[in-house]
C-alpha atoms as one frame of an Amber mdcrd trajectory, in Angstrom:
protein
 -40.763 -11.631 -28.415 -37.247 -11.245 -29.768 -36.217  -7.676 -30.508 -33.790
  -7.316 -33.398 -31.975  -4.696 -35.352 -30.423  -5.058 -38.763 -26.945  -6.088
 -37.644 -27.305  -7.503 -34.175 -30.046  -9.451 -32.392 -30.394  -7.844 -28.987
 -32.225  -9.217 -25.967 -33.552  -5.711 -25.470 -35.304  -5.204 -22.165 -38.103
  -3.021 -23.475 -40.010  -6.280 -23.571 -39.392  -6.606 -19.839 -42.362  -4.368
 -19.163 -44.922  -6.637 -20.778 -47.496  -7.522 -18.157 -46.166  -4.926 -15.743
 -49.469  -3.163 -15.210 -50.733  -5.989 -13.049 -48.143  -5.362 -10.344 -47.943
  -1.655  -9.625 -48.029  -2.352  -5.918 -44.452  -3.610  -6.047 -45.333  -7.281
  -5.489 -44.891 -10.010  -8.113 -47.984 -11.179  -9.922 -48.091 -14.476 -11.765
 -45.227 -16.274 -13.462 -42.445 -14.586 -15.432 -41.906 -16.278 -18.820 -38.313
 -16.348 -20.135 -37.684 -17.726 -23.607 -34.029 -18.482 -24.485 -32.957 -19.140
 -28.084 -29.919 -20.833 -29.573 -28.879 -17.539 -31.114 -25.788 -15.533 -30.166
 -26.758 -11.894 -29.666 -23.316 -10.682 -28.568 -19.970 -11.810 -27.262 -19.190
 -11.349 -23.577 -16.101  -9.216 -23.144 -13.375 -11.267 -21.416 -12.351  -8.203
 -19.392 -15.857  -7.116 -18.405 -15.344  -7.283 -14.628 -12.367  -5.581 -13.013
 -11.155  -3.391 -10.168 -10.800   0.358  -9.745  -8.785   1.840  -6.911  -7.793
   5.215  -5.545  -6.485   6.521  -2.240  -9.771   7.304  -0.474 -11.172   6.080
   2.876  -7.591   5.055   3.802  -7.592   2.505   1.005  -3.793   2.231   0.692
  -2.141   3.744   3.786  -4.111   2.186   6.637  -5.657  -0.308   4.225  -4.359
  -2.514   1.438  -0.739  -1.358   1.734   0.489  -3.446   4.645   2.669  -0.819
   6.372   1.609  -0.503  10.045   3.469   2.714  10.966   1.612   5.976  10.397
   3.684   9.025   9.422   6.701   6.807   8.981   8.838   9.551   7.390   7.609
  12.351   9.704   6.230  14.520   6.896   2.496  14.581   7.578   2.838  17.812
   9.576   5.700  20.273   9.205   5.481  21.369  12.857   4.703  18.253  14.881
   5.522  14.533  14.598   1.840  13.580  14.461   0.915  10.009  15.390   4.151
   9.765  17.397   4.497  10.292  21.153   7.367  10.585  23.631   7.979   7.647
  25.976   9.422   8.489  29.434   9.291   5.725  32.022  10.625   5.105  35.530
  12.297   8.493  35.787  13.780   8.650  32.301  13.459  12.050  30.601  13.933
  13.440  27.117  12.360  15.335  24.222  11.140  14.564  20.722  11.117  17.110
  17.875  11.163  17.315  14.105  14.620  18.353  12.906  14.784  19.797   9.382
  18.405  20.759  10.038  19.307  17.056   9.964  17.508  15.773   6.868  17.257
  12.047   6.418  17.984  12.360   2.685  17.433  14.831  -0.147  13.926  13.433
  -0.834  12.780  13.459   2.792  14.032  16.739   4.193  13.493  16.137   7.898
  14.130  13.605  10.654  12.836  12.883  14.122  15.242  13.896  16.896  15.125
  12.037  20.213  17.208  13.746  22.902  17.603  11.618  26.044  18.642  13.810
  28.972  18.229  11.314  31.814  18.224   7.575  31.510  19.702   4.623  33.355
  19.161   0.952  33.925  15.485   0.297  34.529  14.491   3.561  32.893  13.252
   3.993  29.338  13.051   6.945  26.930  11.863   6.576  23.378   9.307   7.233
  20.677   6.002   5.436  20.130   3.790   5.201  17.058   0.038   4.691  17.338
  -0.347   3.173  13.857  -3.549   3.437  11.852  -6.102   3.096  14.658  -3.690
   0.850  16.530  -0.972  -1.665  15.695  -2.686  -4.993  14.900  -0.842  -8.111
  16.033  -1.600 -11.808  15.918  -0.197 -14.780  17.794   2.914 -16.604  16.595
   3.542 -14.100  13.810   6.768 -12.489  12.620   6.862  -8.732  11.911   9.621
  -6.999   9.975  11.076  -3.770  11.399  13.191  -1.367   9.363  14.370   2.105
  10.302  17.168   4.547   9.589  19.076   6.137  12.446  22.203   8.076  13.373
  23.560   8.879  16.846  25.358  11.812  18.396  28.968  11.377  19.541  29.060
   9.434  22.767  25.858   7.497  22.114  26.123   4.007  20.692  23.078   2.202
  21.996  21.604  -0.235  22.602  18.201   0.398  21.011  15.152  -1.716  21.810
  12.223  -2.080  19.422   8.960  -3.522  20.679   5.225  -3.827  20.244   3.478
  -2.925  23.491  -0.173  -3.106  24.540  -1.839   0.290  24.933  -2.269  -0.398
  28.632   1.510  -0.698  28.873   1.149  -3.912  30.808   2.309  -6.307  28.113
   5.281  -6.344  25.751   3.982  -8.465  22.888   7.287  -8.753  21.019  10.725
  -7.227  21.489  14.240  -7.224  20.002  17.444  -5.287  20.627  20.000  -3.664
  18.370  23.258  -3.451  20.316  24.844  -0.512  18.524  23.877   2.603  16.531
  26.349   4.356  14.199  27.153   8.036  14.023  26.158   8.031  10.330  22.798
   7.350   8.699  22.335   3.608   8.363  19.468   1.215   7.884  18.670  -1.180
  10.714  16.442  -4.215  10.387  15.148  -6.707  12.906  12.291  -9.182  13.270
   9.704  -9.167  16.031   7.939 -12.457  16.726   4.859 -12.745  18.875   4.050
 -15.757  21.023   0.750 -17.187  22.126  -0.970 -13.823  22.518  -4.560 -12.838
  21.882  -5.128 -11.029  18.557  -5.552  -7.303  19.133  -5.116  -3.870  17.551
  -4.928  -1.990  20.883  -1.165  -1.722  20.733   1.616   0.688  19.799   5.145
   0.409  18.423   8.085   1.656  20.514  11.763   2.410  19.858  13.549   3.112
  23.136  16.853   3.199  25.015  18.141   3.493  28.565  21.240   5.492  27.594
  21.606   9.292  27.524  22.386  10.997  24.222  20.721  11.971  20.952  19.405
   9.790  18.143  17.851  10.866  14.855  15.393   8.605  13.046  14.230   8.410
   9.439  11.556   6.232   7.830  10.460   3.824  10.525   8.614   0.831   9.088
   6.786  -2.193  10.480   5.352  -4.858   8.168   3.300  -7.968   8.923   3.436
 -10.958   6.568   2.174  -9.855   3.148   0.294 -11.451   0.269   2.665 -13.910
  -1.450   5.369 -12.637   0.934   6.113  -9.695  -1.333   8.457  -7.070   0.124
   6.717  -3.697   0.561   3.561  -5.621  -0.197  -0.140  -5.816   0.529  -2.440
  -7.153   3.246  -3.064 -10.821   2.649  -6.749 -10.847   3.658  -7.695  -7.929
   1.423  -5.788  -9.337  -1.531  -7.566 -12.660  -1.075 -10.941 -10.919  -1.160
  -9.903  -9.339  -4.468  -8.606 -12.631  -5.857 -11.925 -14.280  -4.981 -13.711
 -11.796  -7.238 -11.768 -13.200 -10.216 -11.203  -9.733 -11.750  -9.698  -9.223
 -15.197  -7.945  -5.874 -14.702  -7.007  -3.086 -12.302  -7.549   0.582 -13.186
  -5.002   2.748 -11.324  -4.008   5.074  -9.773  -7.638   5.949 -10.302 -10.083
   8.662  -9.446  -9.357  12.059  -7.971  -6.095  10.711  -6.551  -4.668  10.894
 -10.084  -5.264  14.570 -10.732  -5.279  15.997  -7.191  -6.891  19.293  -6.261
  -3.904  21.120  -7.740  -1.214  20.338 -10.275   1.323  20.261  -7.427  -0.586
  17.529  -5.576  -1.251  15.234  -8.542   0.038  11.665  -8.580   3.616  12.062
  -9.840   4.632   8.541 -10.756   8.374   9.207 -10.873   8.309  10.127  -7.178
   6.657   6.783  -6.321   9.253   4.378  -7.741  12.524   3.047  -6.389  13.635
   2.778  -2.777  10.620   3.473  -0.562  12.812   5.437   1.865  13.473   7.991
  -0.878   9.832   8.592  -1.781   8.821  12.004  -0.458   5.092  11.251  -0.262
   2.475  13.893  -0.946  -0.729  15.360   0.407  -3.698  13.499  -0.945  -5.593
  16.775  -0.886  -8.609  15.432  -2.728  -9.375  13.346   0.368  -7.434  15.394
   2.940  -4.812  13.043   4.293  -1.175  12.161   3.698  -0.067   9.562   1.169
   3.254   7.858   1.867   3.436   6.739  -1.791   4.548   3.352  -0.536   1.870
   2.162  -2.937   3.677   3.457  -6.020   3.596   2.659  -9.705   5.537  -0.601
  -9.439   3.437  -1.708  -6.464   0.289  -1.232  -8.564   1.859  -3.351 -11.299
   2.949  -6.006  -8.799  -0.622  -6.036  -7.501  -1.756  -6.928 -11.032   0.908
  -9.598 -11.307  -0.014 -11.152  -7.971  -3.660 -11.454  -9.056  -2.742 -12.385
 -12.655  -4.738  -9.510 -14.104  -4.023  -6.745 -16.614  -3.214  -3.131 -15.736
  -5.323  -0.256 -17.041  -3.015   2.743 -16.681  -4.416   6.234 -16.090  -2.023
   9.097 -16.940  -2.263  12.659 -15.674  -3.782  14.772 -18.441  -3.063  18.359
 -17.372  -6.171  19.053 -15.286  -6.653  19.175 -11.508  -9.914  19.446  -9.620
  -9.592  23.042  -8.426  -9.741  24.084 -12.061  -5.981  24.226 -12.536  -5.052
  23.108 -16.011  -2.160  23.084 -18.449  -2.618  24.805 -21.803  -2.392  22.547
 -24.842   0.660  22.974 -27.003   4.150  23.613 -25.696   2.975  23.889 -22.067
   1.359  20.456 -22.225   4.209  18.779 -24.130   6.237  17.855 -20.993   3.177
  16.140 -19.519   2.662  14.111 -22.685   6.330  13.152 -22.565   5.936  12.160
 -18.929   3.055   9.866 -19.907   5.144   8.291 -22.674   7.933   7.636 -20.192
   5.434   6.136 -17.756   4.212   3.766 -20.458   7.831   2.882 -21.207   8.406
   2.103 -17.514   5.484  -0.313 -17.684   6.149  -1.931 -21.062   9.707  -1.136
 -22.103  12.479  -3.685 -22.527  15.766  -3.462 -20.633  17.306  -1.608 -23.566
  14.982   1.379 -23.002  15.674   4.124 -20.483  12.628   3.572 -18.327  12.454
  -0.166 -18.898  15.990  -0.333 -17.528  14.865   1.722 -14.543  12.029  -0.727
 -13.870  14.533  -3.587 -14.037  16.749  -1.736 -11.554  13.709  -1.371  -9.302
  13.358  -5.147  -9.234  11.167  -6.205 -12.172  13.197  -6.996 -15.322  10.262
  -8.315 -17.374   7.925  -5.810 -19.041   4.260  -5.761 -18.081   1.556  -6.254
 -20.687  -0.503  -3.123 -21.253  -3.478  -2.749 -23.562  -5.381   0.300 -22.278
  -4.253   3.794 -21.286  -6.758   6.278 -19.872  -6.065   9.976 -20.424  -7.059
  11.771 -17.223 -10.015  11.233 -14.915 -13.498  12.786 -14.970 -12.440  15.670
 -17.177 -16.110  16.485 -17.640 -15.630  18.601 -14.489 -13.215  20.888 -16.352
 -15.294  24.036 -16.786 -13.184  25.536 -19.581 -14.920  24.731 -22.903 -12.790
  22.640 -25.235  -9.996  22.167 -22.726 -10.122  18.381 -22.497 -10.819  17.981
 -26.206  -7.586  19.767 -27.059  -5.553  18.109 -24.324  -6.874  14.663 -25.242
  -5.902  15.171 -28.888  -2.322  15.982 -27.904  -2.043  12.926 -25.656  -3.803
  10.715 -28.205  -1.451  11.724 -31.012   1.642  11.359 -28.861   0.720   7.936
 -27.494  -0.518   6.512 -30.800   2.642   7.699 -32.574   4.881   5.683 -30.245
   2.474   2.941 -29.164  -0.036   2.443 -31.999  -1.347  -0.841 -30.571  -2.512
   0.750 -27.313  -6.205   1.519 -26.892  -6.805   5.049 -25.623  -9.627   5.773
 -23.176 -11.248   9.211 -22.977 -12.875  10.333 -19.734 -15.623  12.368 -21.389
 -16.958  13.064 -24.873 -14.437  14.478 -27.350 -14.717  15.609 -30.955 -11.100
  16.149 -31.970 -10.216  12.447 -32.068 -12.175   9.207 -31.930 -11.176   7.454
 -28.708 -11.050   3.693 -28.670 -13.046   3.632 -25.436 -14.958   6.187 -23.367
 -15.087   5.994 -19.566 -18.563   6.590 -18.121 -19.301   6.937 -14.410 -22.632
   6.270 -12.730 -23.393   6.751  -9.054 -27.086   6.110  -8.317 -28.481   7.006
  -4.924 -31.099   4.294  -4.661 -31.770   0.750  -5.758 -34.723   1.893  -7.862
 -32.667   4.560  -9.602 -29.969   2.070 -10.562 -32.569  -0.449 -11.698 -34.329
   2.225 -13.759 -31.117   2.703 -15.755 -30.294  -0.962 -16.191 -31.366  -0.914
 -19.844 -29.559   2.258 -20.880 -27.144   0.401 -23.150 -29.741  -1.764 -24.878
 -30.401   0.808 -27.589 -26.979   2.535 -27.687 -25.628   2.758 -31.234 -22.766
   0.326 -31.822 -20.935   2.840 -34.039 -19.882   4.837 -30.972 -16.641   4.086
 -29.070 -16.639   1.072 -26.807 -17.627   1.826 -23.204 -15.690   1.431 -19.980
 -17.969   1.892 -16.979 -14.993   2.891 -14.860 -16.864   3.909 -11.702 -20.347
   2.961 -10.629 -22.332   1.998  -7.550 -25.748   1.982  -5.945 -25.153   4.226
  -2.945 -27.273   2.625  -0.224 -25.641   1.642   3.052 -22.804   2.952   5.187
 -19.877   2.335   5.307 -20.552  -0.559   2.953 -23.623  -1.334   0.825 -26.567
  -3.349   2.072 -28.673  -5.895   0.186 -30.789  -3.167  -1.417 -27.648  -1.769
  -3.031 -26.580  -5.248  -4.117 -29.932  -5.747  -5.856 -29.605  -2.427  -7.672
 -26.045  -3.310  -8.658 -27.089  -6.718  -9.918 -29.885  -5.231 -12.024 -27.319
  -2.850 -13.553 -24.852  -5.690 -14.171 -27.422  -7.664 -16.161 -27.546  -4.671
 -18.505 -23.777  -4.439 -18.822 -23.371  -8.182 -19.333 -26.172  -8.318 -21.861
 -24.492  -5.475 -23.781 -20.876  -6.442 -23.294 -20.147  -6.208 -26.996 -20.386
  -2.460 -26.247 -19.564  -2.291 -22.531 -16.220  -4.040 -22.605 -15.032  -3.191
 -19.061 -16.551  -2.177 -15.748 -15.427  -1.661 -12.162 -17.228  -0.685  -8.979
 -16.008   2.288  -6.925 -14.873   2.962  -4.313 -13.285  -0.385  -3.646 -12.184
  -0.037   0.007 -13.098   1.651   3.281 -11.420   1.553   6.672 -14.395   1.312
   9.033 -12.690   2.985  12.001 -14.230   6.288  13.096 -12.883   9.144  11.012
 -11.633   7.008   8.130 -14.676   6.966   5.832 -14.967   9.799   3.303 -17.414
   8.291   0.847 -20.444   6.134   1.266 -20.911   3.453  -0.030 -17.759   1.238
  -0.425 -17.413  -2.355  -1.567 -15.050  -3.894   1.031 -14.748  -2.914   4.688
 -11.941  -3.553   7.172 -10.183  -2.448  10.316  -6.694  -3.409  11.467  -7.647
  -6.966  12.361 -10.525  -7.994  10.109 -12.073  -7.478   6.703 -15.321  -8.376
   4.991 -17.139  -8.233   1.713 -20.441  -6.374   1.537 -23.523  -7.881  -0.127
 -22.580  -5.791  -3.184 -19.123  -7.400  -3.103 -20.712 -10.844  -3.302 -22.980
  -9.677  -6.117 -19.834  -8.648  -8.012 -18.215 -11.972  -7.206 -21.221 -13.993
  -8.359 -21.418 -12.130 -11.680 -17.675 -12.148 -12.362 -17.195 -15.848 -11.637
 -20.299 -17.189 -13.403 -20.862 -16.307 -17.030 -20.185 -17.665 -20.486 -18.541
 -16.023 -23.471 -21.740 -15.643 -25.531 -24.904 -13.659 -24.839 -27.918 -15.659
 -25.944 -30.936 -13.972 -27.483 -33.954 -14.132 -25.214 -37.342 -12.647 -24.576
 -39.561 -12.245 -21.543 -43.155 -11.651 -20.533 -44.880 -10.948 -17.250 -42.188
  -8.938 -15.483 -43.729  -7.205 -12.420 -42.838  -3.587 -11.768 -43.285  -0.826
  -9.216 -43.894   2.876  -9.445 -40.844   5.013  -8.734 -40.332   8.775  -8.600
 -37.106   9.792 -10.372 -35.097  12.618  -8.778 -35.486  16.049 -10.305 -32.605
  17.194 -12.528 -29.941  19.135 -10.681 -30.006  22.891 -11.090 -27.135  25.270
 -11.545 -26.918  27.924  -8.794 -28.714  31.129  -9.700 -26.577  34.102 -10.728
 -26.610  37.124  -8.355 -29.960  38.853  -8.610 -31.473  36.021 -10.613 -34.603
  34.225  -9.427 -34.179  30.475  -9.304 -37.039  28.634 -11.001 -37.593  25.241
  -9.366 -37.045  22.268 -11.647 -40.229  20.323 -12.253 -40.332  16.837 -10.759
 -40.342  14.242 -13.536 -43.358  11.951 -13.832 -43.302   8.555 -12.101 -41.739
   5.593 -13.883 -42.512   1.909 -13.823 -39.337   0.101 -12.752 -39.029  -3.679
 -13.157 -38.711  -5.816 -10.058 -37.134  -8.753 -11.903 -34.084  -8.630 -14.153
 -32.252 -11.350 -16.020 -29.624 -12.103 -18.604 -28.449 -15.286 -20.267 -24.960
 -16.271 -21.392 -23.438 -19.518 -22.656 -20.012 -21.087 -22.496 -19.276 -21.916
 -26.126 -16.932 -24.781 -25.164 -18.968 -26.614 -22.550 -22.415 -25.591 -23.740
 -23.419 -24.604 -20.204 -25.990 -21.804 -20.003 -25.851 -19.264 -17.167 -29.233
 -17.731 -16.364 -28.985 -14.830 -13.923 -32.210 -13.767 -12.197 -32.472 -10.746
  -9.885 -35.652 -10.659  -7.798 -35.910  -7.251  -6.137 -39.376  -7.910  -4.744
 -40.351  -8.917  -1.229 -42.108 -12.087  -2.382 -40.900 -15.256  -4.152 -41.066
 -15.077  -7.927 -41.947 -18.045 -10.138 -40.079 -18.077 -13.458 -40.979 -20.375
 -16.339 -37.926 -20.970 -18.553 -38.113 -22.380 -22.066 -34.921 -23.080 -24.016
 -35.221 -23.693 -27.767 -32.730 -24.986 -30.296 -29.810 -25.786 -28.029 -28.262
 -29.173 -27.365 -30.258 -31.199 -24.802 -29.837 -29.923 -21.243 -29.415 -32.008
 -18.122 -32.151 -32.139 -15.512 -29.501 -31.465 -12.848 -27.693 -28.175 -12.567
 -26.061 -25.769 -10.159 -27.721 -22.858  -8.383 -25.890 -19.995  -6.679 -28.109
 -17.790  -4.531 -27.334 -14.546  -2.707 -30.399 -13.626  -0.656 -31.497 -11.668
   2.416 -34.562 -11.470   4.630 -34.704  -7.694   4.176 -33.177  -5.220   1.719
 -31.709  -3.443   4.757 -29.737  -6.524   5.813 -25.993  -6.201   5.429 -22.555
  -7.476   6.411 -20.399  -5.698   8.980 -17.003  -5.980  10.632 -18.651  -7.900
  13.490 -21.005  -9.945  11.296 -18.985 -10.369   8.097 -20.841 -13.318   6.562
 -24.494 -12.632   7.238 -25.161 -12.484   3.493 -23.005 -14.741   1.325 -23.648
 -16.842  -1.790 -24.933 -20.377  -1.267 -24.237 -23.026  -3.907 -26.476 -26.061
  -4.338 -27.271 -28.803  -6.810 -30.816 -28.591  -8.161 -33.099 -30.947 -10.047
 -35.986 -30.532 -12.446 -34.189 -28.448 -15.064 -33.943 -28.993 -18.805 -35.471
 -27.424 -21.895 -38.718 -26.443 -20.186 -39.067 -25.914 -16.440 -40.377 -23.559
 -13.757 -38.381 -22.430 -10.753 -39.262 -20.057  -7.910 -36.626 -17.544  -6.843
 -36.641 -16.177  -3.268 -37.378 -12.549  -2.379 -34.509 -10.062  -2.322 -32.261
 -12.456  -4.200 -29.587 -12.665  -6.877 -29.411 -16.106  -8.466 -27.274 -17.813
 -11.093 -28.717 -21.014 -12.509 -26.216 -23.074 -14.497 -27.918 -25.311 -17.055
 -25.531 -28.026 -18.164 -25.495 -29.870 -21.450 -26.231 -33.602 -21.270
């Protein structure tokens, strides 16, 4: 049956439960009947699938941002040069200390002092950096070294820079700078490896065999980057993102934007310009240091490199430890800061901040359509706080940039946002699947929806096939309702899989220093993003099997002192479908994309009938992502255990039956004759 409302035919999934009673055991029963009509129920949003990022799980430093030196400006600890060690070899002796009395510059108020007391030919004294779980190197590869240094009177060098195996037995690459000045200067050199074995069990060393004192500031080591961009990103991770074919990037994203306190928020003005003059800040939401090498312009360059649009989040006067700025005159400077940030992104060279962006290396303005005011302000426990703050930002931004669409992070009453950002983290495949039809009956008079963070949280450190199936069920709902849900992005995007790096389970893409991989959920995202039309076709279904599922009890607030906590009643069981689908069409080619998600452990026969469309070819294309078990997954050592398989299939047309494998996500492309 086709479910309709007055204004919009909707392929509502309430009909998905027809025939469900025959399969309460969780196994398919009989054939699912899908009926597709030549009737456009909605338009597919062109920016439906995108990316969300924040500094979590060492996503930037130690991850996407290609810098290999950890604590490069010596600010992670005010007492000790953490991640650095003193090198003393063959009788050479010296000391290494932080020296705030000799600041590198006014933004980075300290330096690293190396005092060499005893050194001669054959001896070596220096400093070594351990990197982010090692310094990864590859054969026949050139690495770019940059550091600032000044020497005491009487010391002139030479200085040797090298990459050395952790055993100390092998120098993998080395170069020498013959002279060091008595004033702060920048020194650059290339290190080129030969026919070595790839490895991350290495460290970076700056050393000398001459007595004296040398101060260092901002030591940097970069491998080749994506599109060879200076201060750029890891090529393998950027390629994984490019392969998803995203439409946008939401940044700086998440708790990284607001910080635990106002003082530790993302301050964009401190992240632009010369990287050596960026002070960095404590990413206190996730408890590690951020170099801010990944600054505002780097986010924008990231968008440019992938040919996608930025979605800019601006700090809205609230931080997670319940620090907030009062609306009115106190908030006005923060609104002005947001307006200047927008000008940096979009302004021409005749504007103050557009000129600054040009000075920073990007003369052309970036295109910006969406600005998000804050992040997860539903956690602000002061009633009315966000409503009032949002109104002040909304009015200020719309007055200067009326064409921009403004995104609210929670419900507001003072102004009507253009879009509202909704976040969903479900802790099981069944829970995500149970909510896959939430948007089917949502009133279209409400603001458009941006599902800015969502995930099925099954698997660690990256999701397994069960999570991918839950995600895919959810995506059928978003795609089917993408006249309302205009944007979506999974979160978190990245995780460094080394011990001690993960802070959130589950994360889409995993990596260490040498390798990276997409999880099954990553490939589910890729399959959906790369294979859909621009029209949602009306459809109906019968015979969907389902299983019984126990929803989690609602969360309770902690009892007040002296108050007896009454346990929340467990909700009654629900019947959750085991098969999900949606149907879109490319209006130009006439190709129909039928997505089928089979969450069950048995093959599922699906009878498809297509009415009213132009004749369809008997040959088509099938993309299948499947696993033998919902617990199967990809890992750093087995990165491609579960990947999409593309094949040409026969026997299609206006009326056909096809069997889809267990634990599978499939896209069947029906082509016009």
